[in-house]
Every structure is written in C-alpha cells, then in structure tokens.
LOLOTI-168311 format. One record per residue (C-alpha): residue in three letters; x, y, z. Coordinates in steps of 0.1 Angstrom, whole numbers, plus 5000, padded with zeros to 4 digits. Example, Ala and Ser with C-alpha at 12.3 -4.5 7.8 and 13.67 -1.06 7.14 Angstrom:
% residues 2
ALA512349555078
SER513749895071
% end
This chain:
% residues 474
MET703229202936
THR702929452965
GLY701029182984
ILE703928942981
VAL706429212992
SER704329283023
ILE704328913032
LEU708028883027
LEU708629193047
ALA706529053076
LEU708428723074
GLY711728893074
LEU710829103104
LEU709628793122
ILE712928603116
TYR715228903124
LEU713429023156
SER713028663169
TRP716728613163
ARG717328933183
GLY715528773212
LEU712128933211
PRO709228703222
VAL707228543194
LEU704028603214
LEU704528973208
LEU706128953173
ALA703528733157
PRO700628973159
LEU702829283152
THR704429133121
ALA701029003109
LEU699629353112
VAL702629483092
ALA701729253064
ALA698129363066
LEU699129733066
PHE701229703035
SER698529493018
ALA695929763025
ALA693929513046
PRO691929653076
LEU694129623106
MET691729583134
ALA689529333115
SER692729133106
TYR693629123143
THR690229063160
GLN688528853133
ILE691328653118
PHE694428653141
MET692628593174
PRO690128323162
ALA692928133146
MET695028153177
GLY692128063199
GLY691127773177
PHE694627623180
LEU694527653218
VAL691127493220
GLN692327203199
PHE695827143213
PHE696327313246
PRO695526993266
LEU698426823248
PHE700827093258
LEU699527093293
LEU699726713299
GLY703026693281
ALA704526963303
LEU703126803335
PHE704526463324
GLY707926603318
LYS708026793350
LEU707026483370
MET709726283352
GLU712226543362
ASP711226603398
SER710726233406
GLY714226153394
SER712825923368
ALA714526103339
THR717926093356
ALA717525733368
LEU716625613333
SER719425813317
GLN722025683342
TRP720825323337
ILE721125343299
VAL724525493298
GLY725725263326
LYS724624963306
LEU726325073274
GLY729525183291
GLN732225433284
ALA733225293251
ASN729825373238
THR729525723253
ILE728025893223
PRO725425633214
ALA724525593251
VAL723725963255
VAL721825973222
ILE719725673232
ALA719025813267
CYS717726133251
ALA715725933225
VAL714025713251
LEU713026003272
THR711626213243
TYR709925923227
GLY708125863260
GLY706826213260
VAL709426403281
SER709926763269
LEU713226813251
PHE713927103274
VAL713626873304
VAL715826613286
ALA718526873280
PHE718726973317
ALA718526603329
VAL721026453305
TYR723626723302
PRO725326653336
ILE725526293327
ALA726826363293
ALA729426603306
ALA730726343331
LEU730926073304
PHE732626303279
GLU735126413305
ARG735926053313
ALA736225943277
LYS738226253267
LEU735626353241
PRO735126723230
PHE732426903249
GLU731527093217
LEU729826773205
ILE727426743235
PRO724826983220
ALA724726783188
VAL724526453207
ILE721526583227
ALA719926733195
LEU720226403177
GLY718426213205
ALA715926473215
PHE714726663185
THR715126463154
PHE713626123148
THR711826083181
MET710126423177
THR708826363141
ALA709426023126
MET708925753152
PRO705325623150
GLY703525663183
THR705525953197
PRO703326183218
ALA705326483206
ILE703026773196
GLN704626763161
ASN703126413157
ALA699726513171
ILE699026833151
PRO698326653118
ILE695826413133
PRO692626623131
TYR693626753096
PHE694126403081
GLY692026193104
THR694925973114
THR696625853146
ALA700025893162
PHE701025563146
ALA700425683110
ALA702625533083
PRO704825323107
GLY707025183080
ILE708025513066
GLY708525653101
ILE710825373111
ILE712925403080
ALA713325773084
SER714225723121
ALA716925473112
LEU718325713086
MET718426003110
LEU719925803139
GLY722425613117
LEU723725903097
GLY723726123128
LEU725825883148
VAL728225833119
TRP728726213116
ILE729326263153
MET731525963158
ARG733726063128
ARG733926423142
ALA734926283176
SER737526053161
GLY739026343142
TRP740026533174
ASP743426443187
ARG744226443224
ALA745926783225
GLU743126943205
ARG740526803229
GLN742326933259
THR742727273244
ALA739127293234
MET737727173267
ALA739927423286
SER738627703265
VAL735027633273
THR733827883299
GLY732227703329
ALA733127353316
PRO732127113344
ALA734726943365
PRO735226573362
MET732426373379
THR733926033376
SER732325903408
THR728725973397
LEU728525743368
PRO729125363365
ASP731025163340
ALA729024893323
GLY727524643348
GLU728124863379
ALA725425023399
ALA725425403401
PRO725425543437
PRO722725803435
ALA723126143451
SER719426133461
PRO716925843462
LEU716125773426
PRO713425523414
PRO714725193400
PRO715125173363
TRP711924963357
LEU709825223376
ALA711525513359
GLY710625363325
LEU707125253334
PRO705425593326
ILE707025593292
MET705825233284
LEU702325333296
VAL702225633272
ILE703325433242
SER701225113249
ILE698025283260
ASN698125523231
LEU698525223207
VAL695825013222
LEU693325293225
ALA693725433190
GLY693825093173
VAL691424873194
VAL689525033223
LEU688125373211
PRO686825243177
LEU684525003197
PHE682525293212
ASP679525443195
THR680625793186
GLY677725903164
TYR676926183188
LEU679926373174
ALA677826463144
ALA675626683166
ALA676227063164
ARG677027083201
TYR680126873195
GLY681227053164
SER679726823138
ILE683026633135
SER684026283126
PHE685326043151
GLN688425983129
SER689526343133
VAL689726323172
LYS690525953178
GLY694226003177
VAL694226303200
TRP691926133225
ALA694225833227
ILE697326053234
LEU695426253261
ILE694125943279
ALA697525773278
LEU699226083293
VAL696626113320
VAL697125743330
ALA700925773329
ILE700826093351
THR698525933376
ALA700725623378
MET703825843382
ILE702326033411
ALA701025713428
PHE704425533426
ASN706625833433
HIS704726033458
ARG707525993484
ARG710126123459
LEU708026423450
ALA708926653479
ASN706426923469
LEU703826783445
ARG701927113445
HIS705027293433
THR705727033406
LEU702127063393
GLU702327433393
ALA705727443375
GLY704527193349
THR701327393343
THR703327713339
ALA705827543316
ALA702927453292
ALA701627813288
MET704427983269
PRO705127713242
ALA701327673236
LEU700728053234
SER703728103212
THR702827833188
ALA699227953187
ALA700428303180
LEU702328173150
VAL699128003138
GLY697328343140
PHE700128503121
GLY699728233094
ALA696028293092
VAL696428663086
ILE699028593059
ALA696728343043
SER693928613041
LEU696028853021
PRO695828872983
GLY699528802979
PHE699228462995
THR697228332966
ILE700228372944
ILE702528202969
ARG700027922974
ASP699827852937
LEU703627852935
VAL703927602963
LEU701127382950
GLY702727392916
ILE705927212928
ALA705926862914
PRO702426852901
GLY700826512907
ASN702926442938
PRO701526642968
LEU704126492991
ILE706926692976
SER704927022977
LEU703826953012
ALA707326873024
VAL708727193009
ALA705927413023
VAL706227273058
ASN710027283059
ILE710227643047
LEU707527763071
ALA709227573100
GLY712527743091
ILE710928093089
THR709228063122
GLY712027873139
SER709427633152
ALA708527283140
SER705027293155
GLY704527663144
GLY705527603108
MET703427283106
SER700427453121
ILE700627743096
ALA700927503066
LEU698027283077
GLN695827573088
THR696127733054
LEU696627433031
GLY695727113051
ALA692327063034
THR693827123000
TYR696626873005
LEU694026613017
GLU692126662985
LEU695326652963
GLY696426332982
ALA693026162975
ALA693226262938
ALA696826122936
GLY696125802956
VAL698225912985
HIS696925773018
PRO696226033046
ASP698625833069
LEU701425913045
LEU700526283044
HIS700626283082
ARG704026123084
ILE705726333057
THR704326643073
ALA705726553107
ILE709126453093
ALA709226773073
THR708926983104
GLY712226853117
GLY714526993091
LEU714927373087
ASP713227433121
ALA716627383138
LEU718127693122
PRO720127923146
HIS717028113158
ASN715227803170
GLY714327813207
ALA715327453213
VAL718727513197
ILE719327823218
THR718227643250
VAL720427333244
LEU723527553237
ALA722827753268
VAL722427443290
CYS725727313276
LYS727427643281
MET728327673244
THR728027943217
HIS726727903182
LYS730327943170
GLN731527663191
ALA728827393186
TYR726227493161
LYS727927333130
ASP727326983143
VAL723827063155
PHE723027193120
VAL724226873104
VAL722426623127
ALA719226833132
CYS718827003098
VAL720926843070
ILE720426473079
PRO716626503086
VAL716226663052
ILE718126383036
ALA715926133054
LEU712826323043
VAL713926313006
ALA714725943009
VAL711325843023
ILE709426052998
MET711325882970
LEU710725542986
ALA707025612990
GLY706825722954
VAL708525402941
THR706825152964
GLY703425332968
SER703325203003
PHE704025313039
% end
C-alpha cells in the first residue's frame, strides 16, 4: 500500500506544482524521484537507468515530428498563409455564421498540421473582429478556438498529422488513417455537439449583457470592421498575403501525400533490411505511418518555402524560431514519458495496472480509454498521458486486443480520441495559452472550454466505443 501512496503523492505534486506554473521539464524528474524515494527504490538508478533512457527513447522516436510540425506551423504563420486561409473561410461563410466560420478556420489549419498555438495567435484577431461586428460575447472566443483547434482535428480525424495521432503508430503498427469510420463519427459528434453548445450559449446572451461583458474584458480589442469582408467580398490585406489556393496548398500536400505514401507507395518498397540489428530489428509496419507523415511534412515545407520565399522576409529567422518552438514541447512530453517509466518500475504500479486492466474484462477498449484519459488529465497533456499509457501498457493492450478480436486500428483510434478529454483541465498548457491570447481568465471563459474540450469529447469517446462494440467494425 505504501507503494500506491508514493505514486499518488508524486502525481499530486505533479498536478499541483504544474498548476502553480513550474515547468514540467523540471517537475517530471523531481516528482518521479519523490515516488522512488517513498517506495524505497534507488534514486540515482531510477533517474539514470529508467527516467533518462525512457525520455531519450521518446525523443529518438518522435522528435522529428515535433521539429517538422513546428517548422510547418511557423512557416504558415510567417508567410501569411494561416491568416489568408482563415480570412478566406470566414469571409465566405459571412457574419451570420461567425461561430461556425471561426471553428472551421481553426479546424482546417490544425488538420493540416499547424500547431494549435500558432492557430490561436493567427485566428484570434479575426475572431475578435467578427465577434465585435456580430455583437457576440468575447468570453466564447476561447471555446470556439478550442473546439476547432484541439478536439476532433487533434485526435479523431483520420490522417491528421498531430502528434497525438502519430504516437500510437509504432505501438500498434498502424497509420495516421487508422479506423477512419470511427474517427469521422467521433469528429462529427464533437463538432456538432460543440457547435450546438456554443450557439445556444451565444443566443442566451441579451444585448445589454453582451455589452456589459465586453466592456468588462480588460484589453478587449477595438472594432476592426474594415479588416474582414462580408460573404463574397475580398478582404483588403494589411500586408501581401498569399491567395487562398496557395495558402491551402501545403495543408492539402500534407494530407494527400501522407495518405498515398502510407497506403500505396511505401508498401511497394523492399524493407526487409529493417530486421537487421543495426536498424533496431523492427517491422516495417511499426514505422510506415511515421515515415509517411515525416515525408509529407518535408514536401509541404519545401513547397511553402519555394512558393512564398518573397513573403518570408527573414527565412533564417523563421527556421530558427520554428526549430526553437519544437524543443520545449518535445522535451516536456519526453520528460513525462520518463516520469511514467519510473512510476511503472515501482512495486505499487502493479496494483494500479491490475486495477486498470480489470476494468470491463474482455473489452480492452474501455480499459484503454479510461487509462489514457486519466493519465492525460493528471499530466495536463494529451501526448504526455498517451505516451505514459502506451510506454507502460501498450504491448499489453495489443495482446488483449488480439485476444478479444479488436483490430489494432481501433486501438489506435480509441487511444487518440481518449487523449482529448480530461487533458483540457485547467492546468493544460494549451488552455492557459488560449485564454492568455484571448485576454481572458479561467473564471470568465473556462466553463465553455471545459464543455467543448472535455465533456463533449468524452461523450463522443463513449459513443464510439459503444458503436464499435455493437457493430464490431471501424
């Protein structure tokens, strides 16, 4: 029992101190060592032989995805492509569809591989102008961005290059397009229910209440009616922006090349050499999906630079900024993986593992969804919680799935969807960033973020697990 208490103590410290603003990169090893100390495990061995190899292994496997994804997002931002595409979408849908327009703009960008942090900065000024014109409450902007940027396009949509959709690939031998049917259904539920919630919330605000609320927001932006078009009008850009087709081209390249490579091209090559010890003695299936995403991002980045070199005033600075932006998210997530590895090495973890695996015997999807959701909530990170769960229990769930007749593609998709529930609790970094960008506090805006980014994704997760159990398909 002491072992369980030490693990819970470490988890509690991780949650509390990260909530207080301390960096996860520092907290993860410290709290892991706290758990080791109270479990009477050797401290230095736990750090150098368990924590660091697990952290390093994650970076070896996934850092290229973080790097290329950050570069892609920074290029979309600095070339004006993210802004141009957002303006075109909201301009086509018009003022009457302000909320759906902003959600779709965020969704298109994130599904194409743009970091949700870039999306928040790029879309907020546009959303603020539209909300001002439509007399909508500014308190709903964080929820609108959250719905489009870190719900269905991050976890459920098949083919998304988000890291949350890439991490399960080597564990289950799948691709980014795993279980497309389940993914599309979950996406429709998240998008549909999220829009219903936000639209009802918006309609519940009367005119006086909106004016009072907007006046109380510190630093609320002034009206920007001249910067955005009504439907059918062309937006006069403040700076030379790429045309919509060119702004959307990199996104289409990422999605289409990823699909063609994973499904058609890469399987044609002889990859028997992967069985050699020098290449890790791995199967082609475990790397095919990651290779496809990496190549797709490289092609899209190259095309973006080639077509937008005149708009990139300082390409060297853009590349440096993108590279730097990749480091901290990758290191923080890897540190959480190291934390999970230390926890998994302690005697108390065996009891916790057995309890988790004992949930709904015979249906590993339920157990997997609960484990990933809880860990994502504890760490405040979708990728971190998923990585801990798969690092410690991925092979076990693959075996349980095979025994229960559950296809690895379904394990992949349920794992990815499960990361997008409790991860968006108040201490989540993306939530804090979006609120800061929108100049809102948790008290002002978190309620709606919680509904669209926590409650509704969990509802969608339960629905697709039930559907998969009834139909036996994906």
